[in-house]
One Martini backbone bead per residue (centre of mass of N, CA, C, O) as a GRO file, in nm:
protein
  189
    1UNK     BB    1  17.624  -3.603  19.304
    2UNK     BB    2  17.905  -3.746  19.243
    3UNK     BB    3  18.046  -3.968  19.063
    4UNK     BB    4  18.279  -4.226  19.089
    5UNK     BB    5  18.451  -4.162  18.836
    6UNK     BB    6  18.543  -3.878  18.933
    7UNK     BB    7  18.676  -3.961  19.202
    8UNK     BB    8  18.900  -4.152  19.080
    9UNK     BB    9  19.027  -3.899  18.899
   10UNK     BB   10  19.142  -3.750  19.118
   11UNK     BB   11  19.364  -3.582  19.267
   12UNK     BB   12  19.581  -3.576  19.523
   13UNK     BB   13  19.610  -3.246  19.474
   14UNK     BB   14  19.354  -3.037  19.399
   15UNK     BB   15  19.501  -2.750  19.515
   16UNK     BB   16  19.785  -2.824  19.510
   17UNK     BB   17  20.128  -2.727  19.555
   18UNK     BB   18  20.412  -2.683  19.782
   19UNK     BB   19  20.691  -2.533  19.914
   20UNK     BB   20  20.879  -2.536  20.173
   21UNK     BB   21  21.038  -2.333  20.358
   22UNK     BB   22  21.325  -2.243  20.465
   23UNK     BB   23  21.502  -2.276  20.794
   24UNK     BB   24  21.722  -2.097  20.749
   25UNK     BB   25  21.936  -1.867  20.850
   26UNK     BB   26  21.929  -1.539  20.819
   27UNK     BB   27  22.083  -1.275  20.735
   28UNK     BB   28  22.148  -0.982  20.817
   29UNK     BB   29  22.078  -0.686  20.732
   30UNK     BB   30  22.178  -0.466  20.528
   31UNK     BB   31  22.259  -0.170  20.440
   32UNK     BB   32  22.008   0.071  20.352
   33UNK     BB   33  21.930   0.305  20.133
   34UNK     BB   34  21.728   0.546  20.098
   35UNK     BB   35  21.495   0.661  19.900
   36UNK     BB   36  21.522   0.904  19.633
   37UNK     BB   37  21.493   1.159  19.381
   38UNK     BB   38  21.767   1.157  19.331
   39UNK     BB   39  21.978   1.054  19.140
   40UNK     BB   40  22.301   1.018  19.118
   41UNK     BB   41  22.576   0.905  19.286
   42UNK     BB   42  22.871   0.850  19.378
   43UNK     BB   43  23.055   0.562  19.431
   44UNK     BB   44  23.246   0.671  19.645
   45UNK     BB   45  23.029   0.757  19.852
   46UNK     BB   46  22.899   0.478  19.884
   47UNK     BB   47  23.150   0.323  19.990
   48UNK     BB   48  23.191   0.502  20.242
   49UNK     BB   49  22.909   0.455  20.365
   50UNK     BB   50  22.925   0.142  20.389
   51UNK     BB   51  23.172   0.139  20.576
   52UNK     BB   52  23.036   0.300  20.810
   53UNK     BB   53  22.788   0.115  20.843
   54UNK     BB   54  22.940  -0.146  20.925
   55UNK     BB   55  23.078  -0.021  21.176
   56UNK     BB   56  22.810   0.062  21.323
   57UNK     BB   57  22.664  -0.216  21.314
   58UNK     BB   58  22.881  -0.368  21.491
   59UNK     BB   59  22.835  -0.185  21.758
   60UNK     BB   60  22.555  -0.292  21.756
   61UNK     BB   61  22.357  -0.481  21.926
   62UNK     BB   62  22.233  -0.806  21.885
   63UNK     BB   63  21.908  -0.968  21.895
   64UNK     BB   64  21.777  -1.258  21.935
   65UNK     BB   65  21.516  -1.437  21.909
   66UNK     BB   66  21.264  -1.573  22.099
   67UNK     BB   67  21.179  -1.897  22.167
   68UNK     BB   68  20.895  -1.940  22.278
   69UNK     BB   69  20.811  -1.953  22.629
   70UNK     BB   70  20.904  -1.764  22.868
   71UNK     BB   71  20.960  -1.727  23.175
   72UNK     BB   72  20.881  -1.517  23.447
   73UNK     BB   73  21.109  -1.653  23.628
   74UNK     BB   74  21.428  -1.610  23.787
   75UNK     BB   75  21.690  -1.687  24.008
   76UNK     BB   76  21.873  -1.475  23.850
   77UNK     BB   77  22.015  -1.211  23.691
   78UNK     BB   78  22.187  -1.371  23.486
   79UNK     BB   79  21.965  -1.558  23.381
   80UNK     BB   80  21.782  -1.335  23.276
   81UNK     BB   81  21.983  -1.200  23.081
   82UNK     BB   82  22.060  -1.454  22.907
   83UNK     BB   83  21.764  -1.586  22.837
   84UNK     BB   84  21.653  -1.281  22.722
   85UNK     BB   85  21.855  -1.103  22.579
   86UNK     BB   86  21.826  -0.845  22.745
   87UNK     BB   87  21.522  -0.812  22.695
   88UNK     BB   88  21.550  -0.774  22.376
   89UNK     BB   89  21.647  -0.462  22.414
   90UNK     BB   90  21.367  -0.345  22.598
   91UNK     BB   91  21.527  -0.375  22.881
   92UNK     BB   92  21.535  -0.494  23.231
   93UNK     BB   93  21.643  -0.659  23.495
   94UNK     BB   94  21.462  -0.752  23.802
   95UNK     BB   95  21.357  -0.763  24.130
   96UNK     BB   96  21.046  -0.875  24.238
   97UNK     BB   97  21.118  -1.112  24.455
   98UNK     BB   98  21.280  -1.199  24.714
   99UNK     BB   99  21.558  -1.377  24.777
  100UNK     BB  100  21.855  -1.486  24.725
  101UNK     BB  101  21.756  -1.783  24.556
  102UNK     BB  102  21.473  -1.982  24.567
  103UNK     BB  103  21.268  -1.713  24.601
  104UNK     BB  104  21.354  -1.578  24.358
  105UNK     BB  105  21.249  -1.301  24.124
  106UNK     BB  106  21.339  -1.251  23.794
  107UNK     BB  107  21.259  -0.983  23.563
  108UNK     BB  108  21.122  -0.798  23.312
  109UNK     BB  109  21.157  -0.447  23.227
  110UNK     BB  110  20.987  -0.250  23.027
  111UNK     BB  111  21.065  -0.006  22.769
  112UNK     BB  112  21.032   0.271  22.611
  113UNK     BB  113  21.079   0.364  22.264
  114UNK     BB  114  21.237   0.563  22.037
  115UNK     BB  115  21.123   0.652  21.709
  116UNK     BB  116  21.250   0.729  21.397
  117UNK     BB  117  21.106   0.909  21.110
  118UNK     BB  118  21.013   0.951  20.779
  119UNK     BB  119  20.806   1.221  20.634
  120UNK     BB  120  20.695   1.331  20.361
  121UNK     BB  121  20.815   1.537  20.107
  122UNK     BB  122  21.056   1.661  20.314
  123UNK     BB  123  21.163   1.457  20.522
  124UNK     BB  124  21.053   1.448  20.799
  125UNK     BB  125  21.094   1.417  21.140
  126UNK     BB  126  20.980   1.156  21.352
  127UNK     BB  127  20.822   1.063  21.669
  128UNK     BB  128  20.786   0.746  21.847
  129UNK     BB  129  20.637   0.528  22.067
  130UNK     BB  130  20.745   0.206  22.190
  131UNK     BB  131  20.588  -0.070  22.322
  132UNK     BB  132  20.654  -0.341  22.551
  133UNK     BB  133  20.610  -0.702  22.594
  134UNK     BB  134  20.634  -0.959  22.798
  135UNK     BB  135  20.864  -1.169  22.959
  136UNK     BB  136  21.100  -1.046  22.727
  137UNK     BB  137  21.018  -0.799  22.551
  138UNK     BB  138  20.912  -0.934  22.249
  139UNK     BB  139  20.647  -0.755  22.236
  140UNK     BB  140  20.432  -0.555  22.082
  141UNK     BB  141  20.229  -0.302  22.195
  142UNK     BB  142  19.865  -0.293  22.080
  143UNK     BB  143  19.637  -0.182  22.278
  144UNK     BB  144  19.584   0.107  22.190
  145UNK     BB  145  19.496   0.065  21.890
  146UNK     BB  146  19.276  -0.139  21.953
  147UNK     BB  147  19.087   0.045  22.125
  148UNK     BB  148  19.048   0.260  21.912
  149UNK     BB  149  18.915   0.075  21.698
  150UNK     BB  150  18.691  -0.054  21.873
  151UNK     BB  151  18.541   0.205  21.962
  152UNK     BB  152  18.489   0.321  21.683
  153UNK     BB  153  18.321   0.082  21.579
  154UNK     BB  154  18.094   0.088  21.791
  155UNK     BB  155  18.002   0.379  21.738
  156UNK     BB  156  17.936   0.348  21.435
  157UNK     BB  157  17.726   0.122  21.463
  158UNK     BB  158  17.536   0.287  21.645
  159UNK     BB  159  17.483   0.525  21.450
  160UNK     BB  160  17.371   0.363  21.211
  161UNK     BB  161  17.142   0.224  21.364
  162UNK     BB  162  16.998   0.482  21.454
  163UNK     BB  163  16.947   0.599  21.169
  164UNK     BB  164  16.779   0.362  21.060
  165UNK     BB  165  16.562   0.369  21.283
  166UNK     BB  166  16.469   0.661  21.223
  167UNK     BB  167  16.373   0.613  20.934
  168UNK     BB  168  16.160   0.394  21.001
  169UNK     BB  169  15.989   0.563  21.205
  170UNK     BB  170  15.904   0.778  20.997
  171UNK     BB  171  15.769   0.574  20.785
  172UNK     BB  172  15.537   0.468  21.008
  173UNK     BB  173  15.383   0.711  21.002
  174UNK     BB  174  15.095   0.874  20.995
  175UNK     BB  175  14.917   1.046  20.792
  176UNK     BB  176  14.760   1.318  20.737
  177UNK     BB  177  14.427   1.412  20.647
  178UNK     BB  178  14.484   1.661  20.452
  179UNK     BB  179  14.594   1.517  20.198
  180UNK     BB  180  14.301   1.355  20.141
  181UNK     BB  181  14.066   1.581  20.118
  182UNK     BB  182  14.062   1.649  19.780
  183UNK     BB  183  14.005   1.345  19.732
  184UNK     BB  184  13.830   1.157  19.488
  185UNK     BB  185  13.644   0.929  19.353
  186UNK     BB  186  13.502   0.800  19.049
  187UNK     BB  187  13.235   0.653  19.165
  188UNK     BB  188  13.056   0.912  19.250
  189UNK     BB  189  12.934   0.995  18.953
   0.00000   0.00000   0.00000
């Protein structure tokens, strides 16, 4: 047990302190050119590319993230569209049940989106589907990769356990009597 003199000399924050990050809204990312192995390109080409990039970026609608837990049902199609930021840009609102009025339930229907990406040494283009979930389609669906990793882990643990059990069962078997047949002790002489 530490003595009381050491306890009285301890710091107020024995593990250090840190500054809380600012909660200010960050500006949307500017267009970034992907890195490549080619050396320098002319600055004139870069300035024309950035001008076209800002014009195309302004034409693409931006969706702000939804804070909190959005409700599952909305009373009207307009309320669903406005409060979910058009289903976070990953789907569309539809009537789930009821008639227009107090029994109506409008909710988001999420749609899979194609994502293109560059990969490999030759910058080949690849395509993958991204699935979305949540009451406002704000969450990326990772249930497929989760089950793939979970099942693989369970199978591998089972195989390793079986292999270790097999090794122990072979080691516990009694040796045949033929091995010790020609061996005699020195006391018999």
